[in-house]
N, C-alpha and C positions, 0 to 999 in steps of 0.2 A: 273706146274705137283701138283696134289691135294696134301696134306701129309695126311697119313692113320690115324695120331696121330690130331685131330683137336682141338680145343679148351674146357676146362675142362668142362663138364655144371656145369651152378649154382647149390647150393643145395636147394629145395625148400620148406619149411615145408608144411606136408599137414593137417595142423591147425597152423594159425599162430599166433602168440603167441608174445603180447610186453614183452620185456627185456630191463633187463641193459647193458649197456657195459663190460658187467666181462662174463666170460667164467664159471668159479665157485661160481657163485651168484643165491642162487636157487636150492644146488646141496649139497650134502653129499657123502662122498667114502665110498663102502664097498668093497673090495679087489682087489682094482684098479678098480673101473668101477664107472662112477660118476653117481648116481640115485638123479630126478625129483623129486622136494620138491615143487617147487613153491611158498616159500615164503623167507623170510629172512637167509637165514643160506648161509655157506659159507662151500666150501665144502673144505677148507686148514687144515680146524681145524677137525685131521680125529679122538680123540680121545671121540670126546662127542658134543654133538648139539654145535654150538656156530653161532651166527646170526653176519652178515656185520661189522664189527667198523665203515664204513666208516656210514650205513644206522642211524646204533646209534649216531653217531654224527651229523645226518642231514641235509646229504650230499649225491650226485648221487653216487651209485656202479658204479664204475671205474676204469675198469683193470690196464687202463694206469694214473692211479692218487692213486693210490694206497700205502698207506705208510705202511702199515703194511704186506708186504709182500719187501717190501726193493729190492735192483739191481740186486743185490748177489742171491738171491733167484727167483728172477725173471727170468733169464738167467738158474739159474736150473733147475726149472718146462720147460721153454721150450722145452730143451734141450730133455727130456720126455715126451713130448706131444704123442707120435709119440705112446708109448706104452697104452695109456690110450683110455680107451671105454667109451664113454658117450652116455646116455639114455634122450633126452631132449623131455617132453610128446609130441609138436608139428611135432615130425620127425614120431613117435609112427602110421606106416603104418593102413592106417582105415581095416577095418574086420578082422585084424590082433591078435593071442591069443597071439601071444609072437613076438621077435624079437630080433637080435644080436646088435643093439644100430650102432654107428657109431665111427668113428676118433673121438677121442676128437680136433686133428687138426682141421679136419673139419666143427666140431661145434668153436670151436674159431673164425676162419678164417668168418667162416657165422656171428657167434655175433657181431665182433668188427665189421661189415660192418653195423649194424643197428642205424638206428638214431632217431629211437622212443624207449621209455622208459614208464615203468610206471610210475604216477602220485602219 
């Protein structure tokens, strides 16, 4: 018997873009939403603009290796990501004047599967 609940469709960007394997890199947070800045910014610093500490140290930004966050904060962040909305440029629908963004958890799953990163 076929299931009515098939596999979840993989997210496909409208305009592919190379990213580092960190869901917070290149974004800033405003009112619980992550806005794409397409540059060296860490969304985890919310009081002001802050570049990625790994990038400044000539390391490749990588969520799994970020020591700035720490294990305790990492676990806390992972429990609340279901509530955040993110607006990555590569998923903005073509021809749309606006969009409602996507769930941060979906973005996190997508970006952590990426094998390419900017040079």
